[in-house]
PDB file of N, CA, C and O in Angstrom:
ATOM      1  N   UNK A   1      33.139  86.026  65.800  1.00  0.00           N
ATOM      2  CA  UNK A   1      34.358  86.451  65.134  1.00  0.00           C
ATOM      3  C   UNK A   1      33.998  87.413  63.997  1.00  0.00           C
ATOM      4  O   UNK A   1      32.996  87.227  63.307  1.00  0.00           O
ATOM      5  N   UNK A   2      34.809  88.417  63.820  1.00  0.00           N
ATOM      6  CA  UNK A   2      34.573  89.397  62.762  1.00  0.00           C
ATOM      7  C   UNK A   2      34.668  88.724  61.402  1.00  0.00           C
ATOM      8  O   UNK A   2      35.376  87.733  61.224  1.00  0.00           O
ATOM      9  N   UNK A   3      33.939  89.284  60.449  1.00  0.00           N
ATOM     10  CA  UNK A   3      33.963  88.701  59.111  1.00  0.00           C
ATOM     11  C   UNK A   3      35.283  89.009  58.412  1.00  0.00           C
ATOM     12  O   UNK A   3      36.033  89.903  58.804  1.00  0.00           O
ATOM     13  N   UNK A   4      35.530  88.242  57.376  1.00  0.00           N
ATOM     14  CA  UNK A   4      36.762  88.413  56.622  1.00  0.00           C
ATOM     15  C   UNK A   4      36.714  89.700  55.804  1.00  0.00           C
ATOM     16  O   UNK A   4      35.640  90.246  55.548  1.00  0.00           O
ATOM     17  N   UNK A   5      37.888  90.177  55.396  1.00  0.00           N
ATOM     18  CA  UNK A   5      38.023  91.426  54.664  1.00  0.00           C
ATOM     19  C   UNK A   5      38.478  91.116  53.237  1.00  0.00           C
ATOM     20  O   UNK A   5      39.249  90.182  53.019  1.00  0.00           O
ATOM     21  N   UNK A   6      38.010  91.884  52.285  1.00  0.00           N
ATOM     22  CA  UNK A   6      38.429  91.685  50.893  1.00  0.00           C
ATOM     23  C   UNK A   6      39.893  92.079  50.725  1.00  0.00           C
ATOM     24  O   UNK A   6      40.371  93.041  51.326  1.00  0.00           O
ATOM     25  N   UNK A   7      40.582  91.320  49.902  1.00  0.00           N
ATOM     26  CA  UNK A   7      42.007  91.551  49.679  1.00  0.00           C
ATOM     27  C   UNK A   7      42.269  92.931  49.084  1.00  0.00           C
ATOM     28  O   UNK A   7      43.277  93.556  49.412  1.00  0.00           O
ATOM     29  N   UNK A   8      41.393  93.412  48.225  1.00  0.00           N
ATOM     30  CA  UNK A   8      41.583  94.706  47.572  1.00  0.00           C
ATOM     31  C   UNK A   8      41.729  95.849  48.563  1.00  0.00           C
ATOM     32  O   UNK A   8      42.481  96.792  48.319  1.00  0.00           O
ATOM     33  N   UNK A   9      41.017  95.770  49.678  1.00  0.00           N
ATOM     34  CA  UNK A   9      41.088  96.810  50.705  1.00  0.00           C
ATOM     35  C   UNK A   9      42.501  96.851  51.295  1.00  0.00           C
ATOM     36  O   UNK A   9      43.094  97.921  51.425  1.00  0.00           O
ATOM     37  N   UNK A  10      43.023  95.700  51.643  1.00  0.00           N
ATOM     38  CA  UNK A  10      44.361  95.635  52.231  1.00  0.00           C
ATOM     39  C   UNK A  10      45.428  95.990  51.202  1.00  0.00           C
ATOM     40  O   UNK A  10      46.412  96.655  51.527  1.00  0.00           O
ATOM     41  N   UNK A  11      45.236  95.554  49.978  1.00  0.00           N
ATOM     42  CA  UNK A  11      46.199  95.845  48.922  1.00  0.00           C
ATOM     43  C   UNK A  11      46.339  97.349  48.715  1.00  0.00           C
ATOM     44  O   UNK A  11      47.453  97.853  48.576  1.00  0.00           O
ATOM     45  N   UNK A  12      45.219  98.071  48.692  1.00  0.00           N
ATOM     46  CA  UNK A  12      45.256  99.528  48.519  1.00  0.00           C
ATOM     47  C   UNK A  12      45.949 100.196  49.701  1.00  0.00           C
ATOM     48  O   UNK A  12      46.689 101.164  49.518  1.00  0.00           O
ATOM     49  N   UNK A  13      45.718  99.690  50.911  1.00  0.00           N
ATOM     50  CA  UNK A  13      46.373 100.234  52.095  1.00  0.00           C
ATOM     51  C   UNK A  13      47.888 100.074  51.988  1.00  0.00           C
ATOM     52  O   UNK A  13      48.638 101.010  52.267  1.00  0.00           O
ATOM     53  N   UNK A  14      48.330  98.890  51.586  1.00  0.00           N
ATOM     54  CA  UNK A  14      49.768  98.640  51.458  1.00  0.00           C
ATOM     55  C   UNK A  14      50.386  99.480  50.342  1.00  0.00           C
ATOM     56  O   UNK A  14      51.457 100.060  50.522  1.00  0.00           O
ATOM     57  N   UNK A  15      49.730  99.547  49.216  1.00  0.00           N
ATOM     58  CA  UNK A  15      50.258 100.338  48.096  1.00  0.00           C
ATOM     59  C   UNK A  15      50.332 101.817  48.465  1.00  0.00           C
ATOM     60  O   UNK A  15      51.267 102.509  48.063  1.00  0.00           O
ATOM     61  N   UNK A  16      49.368 102.299  49.217  1.00  0.00           N
ATOM     62  CA  UNK A  16      49.387 103.679  49.676  1.00  0.00           C
ATOM     63  C   UNK A  16      50.534 103.963  50.631  1.00  0.00           C
ATOM     64  O   UNK A  16      50.986 105.101  50.759  1.00  0.00           O
ATOM     65  N   UNK A  17      51.004 102.906  51.305  1.00  0.00           N
ATOM     66  CA  UNK A  17      52.109 103.043  52.253  1.00  0.00           C
ATOM     67  C   UNK A  17      53.463 102.788  51.586  1.00  0.00           C
ATOM     68  O   UNK A  17      54.494 102.781  52.259  1.00  0.00           O
ATOM     69  N   UNK A  18      53.462 102.578  50.262  1.00  0.00           N
ATOM     70  CA  UNK A  18      54.719 102.409  49.546  1.00  0.00           C
ATOM     71  C   UNK A  18      55.128 100.972  49.275  1.00  0.00           C
ATOM     72  O   UNK A  18      56.220 100.737  48.758  1.00  0.00           O
ATOM     73  N   UNK A  19      54.283 100.003  49.611  1.00  0.00           N
ATOM     74  CA  UNK A  19      54.576  98.602  49.315  1.00  0.00           C
ATOM     75  C   UNK A  19      54.117  98.297  47.903  1.00  0.00           C
ATOM     76  O   UNK A  19      53.246  98.974  47.356  1.00  0.00           O
ATOM     77  N   UNK A  20      54.719  97.264  47.319  1.00  0.00           N
ATOM     78  CA  UNK A  20      54.274  96.813  46.004  1.00  0.00           C
ATOM     79  C   UNK A  20      54.222  95.287  46.013  1.00  0.00           C
ATOM     80  O   UNK A  20      55.025  94.626  46.672  1.00  0.00           O
ATOM     81  N   UNK A  21      53.276  94.750  45.280  1.00  0.00           N
ATOM     82  CA  UNK A  21      53.135  93.308  45.153  1.00  0.00           C
ATOM     83  C   UNK A  21      54.238  92.798  44.242  1.00  0.00           C
ATOM     84  O   UNK A  21      54.310  93.188  43.077  1.00  0.00           O
ATOM     85  N   UNK A  22      55.104  91.926  44.765  1.00  0.00           N
ATOM     86  CA  UNK A  22      56.221  91.441  43.950  1.00  0.00           C
ATOM     87  C   UNK A  22      55.978  90.047  43.392  1.00  0.00           C
ATOM     88  O   UNK A  22      56.518  89.693  42.345  1.00  0.00           O
ATOM     89  N   UNK A  23      55.164  89.253  44.089  1.00  0.00           N
ATOM     90  CA  UNK A  23      54.847  87.924  43.560  1.00  0.00           C
ATOM     91  C   UNK A  23      53.710  87.295  44.348  1.00  0.00           C
ATOM     92  O   UNK A  23      53.364  87.740  45.442  1.00  0.00           O
ATOM     93  N   UNK A  24      53.142  86.253  43.766  1.00  0.00           N
ATOM     94  CA  UNK A  24      52.132  85.449  44.429  1.00  0.00           C
ATOM     95  C   UNK A  24      52.646  84.026  44.425  1.00  0.00           C
ATOM     96  O   UNK A  24      52.995  83.482  43.377  1.00  0.00           O
ATOM     97  N   UNK A  25      52.691  83.429  45.598  1.00  0.00           N
ATOM     98  CA  UNK A  25      53.168  82.059  45.739  1.00  0.00           C
ATOM     99  C   UNK A  25      52.068  81.246  46.403  1.00  0.00           C
ATOM    100  O   UNK A  25      51.905  81.276  47.622  1.00  0.00           O
ATOM    101  N   UNK A  26      51.320  80.523  45.588  1.00  0.00           N
ATOM    102  CA  UNK A  26      50.174  79.798  46.120  1.00  0.00           C
ATOM    103  C   UNK A  26      49.127  80.794  46.572  1.00  0.00           C
ATOM    104  O   UNK A  26      48.686  81.637  45.791  1.00  0.00           O
ATOM    105  N   UNK A  27      48.725  80.701  47.836  1.00  0.00           N
ATOM    106  CA  UNK A  27      47.728  81.631  48.355  1.00  0.00           C
ATOM    107  C   UNK A  27      48.366  82.856  49.004  1.00  0.00           C
ATOM    108  O   UNK A  27      47.653  83.739  49.482  1.00  0.00           O
ATOM    109  N   UNK A  28      49.687  82.923  49.029  1.00  0.00           N
ATOM    110  CA  UNK A  28      50.385  84.026  49.682  1.00  0.00           C
ATOM    111  C   UNK A  28      50.781  85.123  48.693  1.00  0.00           C
ATOM    112  O   UNK A  28      51.441  84.870  47.685  1.00  0.00           O
ATOM    113  N   UNK A  29      50.362  86.333  49.007  1.00  0.00           N
ATOM    114  CA  UNK A  29      50.716  87.508  48.214  1.00  0.00           C
ATOM    115  C   UNK A  29      51.882  88.178  48.933  1.00  0.00           C
ATOM    116  O   UNK A  29      51.774  88.535  50.106  1.00  0.00           O
ATOM    117  N   UNK A  30      52.980  88.344  48.233  1.00  0.00           N
ATOM    118  CA  UNK A  30      54.213  88.858  48.823  1.00  0.00           C
ATOM    119  C   UNK A  30      54.397  90.315  48.413  1.00  0.00           C
ATOM    120  O   UNK A  30      54.495  90.642  47.230  1.00  0.00           O
ATOM    121  N   UNK A  31      54.441  91.178  49.423  1.00  0.00           N
ATOM    122  CA  UNK A  31      54.643  92.612  49.200  1.00  0.00           C
ATOM    123  C   UNK A  31      56.038  92.987  49.662  1.00  0.00           C
ATOM    124  O   UNK A  31      56.614  92.340  50.536  1.00  0.00           O
ATOM    125  N   UNK A  32      56.577  94.048  49.058  1.00  0.00           N
ATOM    126  CA  UNK A  32      57.918  94.506  49.403  1.00  0.00           C
ATOM    127  C   UNK A  32      57.937  96.032  49.425  1.00  0.00           C
ATOM    128  O   UNK A  32      57.240  96.697  48.659  1.00  0.00           O
ATOM    129  N   UNK A  33      58.755  96.559  50.326  1.00  0.00           N
ATOM    130  CA  UNK A  33      58.988  98.000  50.391  1.00  0.00           C
ATOM    131  C   UNK A  33      60.484  98.196  50.585  1.00  0.00           C
ATOM    132  O   UNK A  33      61.110  97.493  51.378  1.00  0.00           O
ATOM    133  N   UNK A  34      61.045  99.138  49.870  1.00  0.00           N
ATOM    134  CA  UNK A  34      62.484  99.383  49.964  1.00  0.00           C
ATOM    135  C   UNK A  34      62.886  99.610  51.419  1.00  0.00           C
ATOM    136  O   UNK A  34      62.301 100.435  52.121  1.00  0.00           O
ATOM    137  N   UNK A  35      63.885  98.870  51.851  1.00  0.00           N
ATOM    138  CA  UNK A  35      64.404  99.006  53.197  1.00  0.00           C
ATOM    139  C   UNK A  35      63.583  98.318  54.274  1.00  0.00           C
ATOM    140  O   UNK A  35      63.939  98.401  55.449  1.00  0.00           O
ATOM    141  N   UNK A  36      62.489  97.636  53.913  1.00  0.00           N
ATOM    142  CA  UNK A  36      61.617  97.023  54.910  1.00  0.00           C
ATOM    143  C   UNK A  36      61.533  95.509  54.799  1.00  0.00           C
ATOM    144  O   UNK A  36      61.031  94.861  55.717  1.00  0.00           O
ATOM    145  N   UNK A  37      62.000  94.936  53.724  1.00  0.00           N
ATOM    146  CA  UNK A  37      61.896  93.492  53.576  1.00  0.00           C
ATOM    147  C   UNK A  37      60.552  93.067  53.002  1.00  0.00           C
ATOM    148  O   UNK A  37      59.826  93.880  52.430  1.00  0.00           O
ATOM    149  N   UNK A  38      60.228  91.791  53.160  1.00  0.00           N
ATOM    150  CA  UNK A  38      59.026  91.216  52.568  1.00  0.00           C
ATOM    151  C   UNK A  38      57.907  91.090  53.591  1.00  0.00           C
ATOM    152  O   UNK A  38      58.149  90.952  54.790  1.00  0.00           O
ATOM    153  N   UNK A  39      56.683  91.140  53.092  1.00  0.00           N
ATOM    154  CA  UNK A  39      55.497  90.968  53.908  1.00  0.00           C
ATOM    155  C   UNK A  39      54.594  89.985  53.180  1.00  0.00           C
ATOM    156  O   UNK A  39      54.151  90.258  52.064  1.00  0.00           O
ATOM    157  N   UNK A  40      54.317  88.841  53.804  1.00  0.00           N
ATOM    158  CA  UNK A  40      53.528  87.784  53.186  1.00  0.00           C
ATOM    159  C   UNK A  40      52.112  87.787  53.769  1.00  0.00           C
ATOM    160  O   UNK A  40      51.932  87.727  54.985  1.00  0.00           O
ATOM    161  N   UNK A  41      51.119  87.858  52.892  1.00  0.00           N
ATOM    162  CA  UNK A  41      49.719  87.895  53.299  1.00  0.00           C
ATOM    163  C   UNK A  41      48.983  86.722  52.651  1.00  0.00           C
ATOM    164  O   UNK A  41      48.912  86.652  51.424  1.00  0.00           O
ATOM    165  N   UNK A  42      48.431  85.792  53.451  1.00  0.00           N
ATOM    166  CA  UNK A  42      47.663  84.684  52.876  1.00  0.00           C
ATOM    167  C   UNK A  42      46.264  85.147  52.482  1.00  0.00           C
ATOM    168  O   UNK A  42      45.560  85.777  53.271  1.00  0.00           O
ATOM    169  N   UNK A  43      45.875  84.828  51.256  1.00  0.00           N
ATOM    170  CA  UNK A  43      44.568  85.231  50.734  1.00  0.00           C
ATOM    171  C   UNK A  43      43.851  83.976  50.259  1.00  0.00           C
ATOM    172  O   UNK A  43      44.405  83.183  49.497  1.00  0.00           O
ATOM    173  N   UNK A  44      42.609  83.802  50.719  1.00  0.00           N
ATOM    174  CA  UNK A  44      41.811  82.647  50.326  1.00  0.00           C
ATOM    175  C   UNK A  44      40.465  83.127  49.814  1.00  0.00           C
ATOM    176  O   UNK A  44      39.719  83.802  50.523  1.00  0.00           O
ATOM    177  N   UNK A  45      40.162  82.765  48.553  1.00  0.00           N
ATOM    178  CA  UNK A  45      38.913  83.162  47.893  1.00  0.00           C
ATOM    179  C   UNK A  45      38.738  84.682  47.895  1.00  0.00           C
ATOM    180  O   UNK A  45      37.622  85.180  48.049  1.00  0.00           O
ATOM    181  N   UNK A  46      39.823  85.407  47.727  1.00  0.00           N
ATOM    182  CA  UNK A  46      39.756  86.859  47.625  1.00  0.00           C
ATOM    183  C   UNK A  46      39.597  87.581  48.951  1.00  0.00           C
ATOM    184  O   UNK A  46      39.418  88.799  48.983  1.00  0.00           O
ATOM    185  N   UNK A  47      39.661  86.829  50.049  1.00  0.00           N
ATOM    186  CA  UNK A  47      39.477  87.434  51.368  1.00  0.00           C
ATOM    187  C   UNK A  47      40.618  87.027  52.301  1.00  0.00           C
ATOM    188  O   UNK A  47      41.346  86.067  52.049  1.00  0.00           O
ATOM    189  N   UNK A  48      40.745  87.788  53.382  1.00  0.00           N
ATOM    190  CA  UNK A  48      41.745  87.446  54.383  1.00  0.00           C
ATOM    191  C   UNK A  48      41.177  87.670  55.771  1.00  0.00           C
ATOM    192  O   UNK A  48      40.187  88.380  55.943  1.00  0.00           O
ATOM    193  N   UNK A  49      41.797  87.073  56.736  1.00  0.00           N
ATOM    194  CA  UNK A  49      41.339  87.149  58.113  1.00  0.00           C
ATOM    195  C   UNK A  49      41.578  88.549  58.680  1.00  0.00           C
ATOM    196  O   UNK A  49      42.564  89.197  58.329  1.00  0.00           O
ATOM    197  N   UNK A  50      40.692  89.015  59.546  1.00  0.00           N
ATOM    198  CA  UNK A  50      40.837  90.342  60.155  1.00  0.00           C
ATOM    199  C   UNK A  50      42.181  90.530  60.870  1.00  0.00           C
ATOM    200  O   UNK A  50      42.680  91.652  60.962  1.00  0.00           O
ATOM    201  N   UNK A  51      42.762  89.449  61.371  1.00  0.00           N
ATOM    202  CA  UNK A  51      44.060  89.534  62.043  1.00  0.00           C
ATOM    203  C   UNK A  51      45.108  90.178  61.132  1.00  0.00           C
ATOM    204  O   UNK A  51      45.903  91.000  61.586  1.00  0.00           O
ATOM    205  N   UNK A  52      45.109  89.811  59.864  1.00  0.00           N
ATOM    206  CA  UNK A  52      46.119  90.333  58.946  1.00  0.00           C
ATOM    207  C   UNK A  52      45.895  91.816  58.660  1.00  0.00           C
ATOM    208  O   UNK A  52      46.852  92.566  58.469  1.00  0.00           O
ATOM    209  N   UNK A  53      44.641  92.234  58.630  1.00  0.00           N
ATOM    210  CA  UNK A  53      44.349  93.653  58.437  1.00  0.00           C
ATOM    211  C   UNK A  53      44.877  94.441  59.634  1.00  0.00           C
ATOM    212  O   UNK A  53      45.517  95.478  59.457  1.00  0.00           O
ATOM    213  N   UNK A  54      44.615  93.960  60.847  1.00  0.00           N
ATOM    214  CA  UNK A  54      45.118  94.638  62.049  1.00  0.00           C
ATOM    215  C   UNK A  54      46.636  94.685  62.048  1.00  0.00           C
ATOM    216  O   UNK A  54      47.230  95.711  62.382  1.00  0.00           O
ATOM    217  N   UNK A  55      47.262  93.584  61.676  1.00  0.00           N
ATOM    218  CA  UNK A  55      48.723  93.510  61.645  1.00  0.00           C
ATOM    219  C   UNK A  55      49.297  94.526  60.652  1.00  0.00           C
ATOM    220  O   UNK A  55      50.256  95.228  60.974  1.00  0.00           O
ATOM    221  N   UNK A  56      48.730  94.608  59.473  1.00  0.00           N
ATOM    222  CA  UNK A  56      49.227  95.536  58.460  1.00  0.00           C
ATOM    223  C   UNK A  56      48.997  96.981  58.903  1.00  0.00           C
ATOM    224  O   UNK A  56      49.863  97.832  58.701  1.00  0.00           O
ATOM    225  N   UNK A  57      47.848  97.263  59.500  1.00  0.00           N
ATOM    226  CA  UNK A  57      47.579  98.614  59.990  1.00  0.00           C
ATOM    227  C   UNK A  57      48.623  99.025  61.029  1.00  0.00           C
ATOM    228  O   UNK A  57      49.095 100.162  61.019  1.00  0.00           O
ATOM    229  N   UNK A  58      48.978  98.117  61.911  1.00  0.00           N
ATOM    230  CA  UNK A  58      50.010  98.421  62.913  1.00  0.00           C
ATOM    231  C   UNK A  58      51.350  98.723  62.250  1.00  0.00           C
ATOM    232  O   UNK A  58      52.041  99.664  62.642  1.00  0.00           O
ATOM    233  N   UNK A  59      51.710  97.941  61.263  1.00  0.00           N
ATOM    234  CA  UNK A  59      52.979  98.149  60.554  1.00  0.00           C
ATOM    235  C   UNK A  59      52.980  99.504  59.855  1.00  0.00           C
ATOM    236  O   UNK A  59      53.942 100.265  59.969  1.00  0.00           O
ATOM    237  N   UNK A  60      51.912  99.803  59.139  1.00  0.00           N
ATOM    238  CA  UNK A  60      51.822 101.061  58.394  1.00  0.00           C
ATOM    239  C   UNK A  60      51.833 102.253  59.358  1.00  0.00           C
ATOM    240  O   UNK A  60      52.511 103.248  59.105  1.00  0.00           O
ATOM    241  N   UNK A  61      51.092 102.156  60.449  1.00  0.00           N
ATOM    242  CA  UNK A  61      51.063 103.244  61.429  1.00  0.00           C
ATOM    243  C   UNK A  61      52.431 103.443  62.070  1.00  0.00           C
ATOM    244  O   UNK A  61      52.865 104.578  62.264  1.00  0.00           O
ATOM    245  N   UNK A  62      53.111 102.351  62.400  1.00  0.00           N
ATOM    246  CA  UNK A  62      54.440 102.457  63.014  1.00  0.00           C
ATOM    247  C   UNK A  62      55.422 103.107  62.043  1.00  0.00           C
ATOM    248  O   UNK A  62      56.231 103.940  62.452  1.00  0.00           O
ATOM    249  N   UNK A  63      55.363 102.742  60.780  1.00  0.00           N
ATOM    250  CA  UNK A  63      56.232 103.350  59.771  1.00  0.00           C
ATOM    251  C   UNK A  63      55.917 104.831  59.620  1.00  0.00           C
ATOM    252  O   UNK A  63      56.820 105.657  59.497  1.00  0.00           O
ATOM    253  N   UNK A  64      54.647 105.155  59.629  1.00  0.00           N
ATOM    254  CA  UNK A  64      54.209 106.539  59.487  1.00  0.00           C
ATOM    255  C   UNK A  64      54.708 107.373  60.662  1.00  0.00           C
ATOM    256  O   UNK A  64      55.184 108.490  60.458  1.00  0.00           O
ATOM    257  N   UNK A  65      54.611 106.867  61.864  1.00  0.00           N
ATOM    258  CA  UNK A  65      55.093 107.573  63.049  1.00  0.00           C
ATOM    259  C   UNK A  65      56.597 107.744  63.011  1.00  0.00           C
ATOM    260  O   UNK A  65      57.118 108.782  63.418  1.00  0.00           O
ATOM    261  N   UNK A  66      57.304 106.722  62.520  1.00  0.00           N
ATOM    262  CA  UNK A  66      58.758 106.788  62.408  1.00  0.00           C
ATOM    263  C   UNK A  66      59.202 107.844  61.432  1.00  0.00           C
ATOM    264  O   UNK A  66      60.223 108.494  61.657  1.00  0.00           O
ATOM    265  N   UNK A  67      58.467 108.038  60.350  1.00  0.00           N
ATOM    266  CA  UNK A  67      58.812 109.052  59.349  1.00  0.00           C
ATOM    267  C   UNK A  67      58.567 110.449  59.906  1.00  0.00           C
ATOM    268  O   UNK A  67      59.304 111.378  59.575  1.00  0.00           O
ATOM    269  N   UNK A  68      57.563 110.612  60.731  1.00  0.00           N
ATOM    270  CA  UNK A  68      57.257 111.920  61.304  1.00  0.00           C
ATOM    271  C   UNK A  68      58.320 112.313  62.318  1.00  0.00           C
ATOM    272  O   UNK A  68      58.654 113.492  62.440  1.00  0.00           O
ATOM    273  N   UNK A  69      58.861 111.330  63.054  1.00  0.00           N
ATOM    274  CA  UNK A  69      59.876 111.602  64.078  1.00  0.00           C
ATOM    275  C   UNK A  69      61.210 111.948  63.437  1.00  0.00           C
ATOM    276  O   UNK A  69      61.936 112.808  63.937  1.00  0.00           O
ATOM    277  N   UNK A  70      61.540 111.282  62.327  1.00  0.00           N
ATOM    278  CA  UNK A  70      62.859 111.432  61.741  1.00  0.00           C
ATOM    279  C   UNK A  70      62.843 112.320  60.613  1.00  0.00           C
ATOM    280  O   UNK A  70      63.884 112.557  59.999  1.00  0.00           O
TER     281      UNK A  70
END
C-alpha cells in the first residue's frame, strides 16, 4: 500500500483550487468553497490516506474542466 501523504500537501492543493478551511472537528478538517458545499478530510498525526488525495485531485480536476467548458 502506498504511504500516507502529509496534510499540508493536500491543504495547499485545496486552497489553490479556491477552498478554505472553515473548521476542524476532531480529526476531520472541513473545507468549503462557494457554491460547492463542504468537503471533510480525516487527518491523523498530520497525515492522510492516499485515497483522500486521489479523491480531492479528481474533484479539483473536474471543477477545473467545468470552468474551462463554461
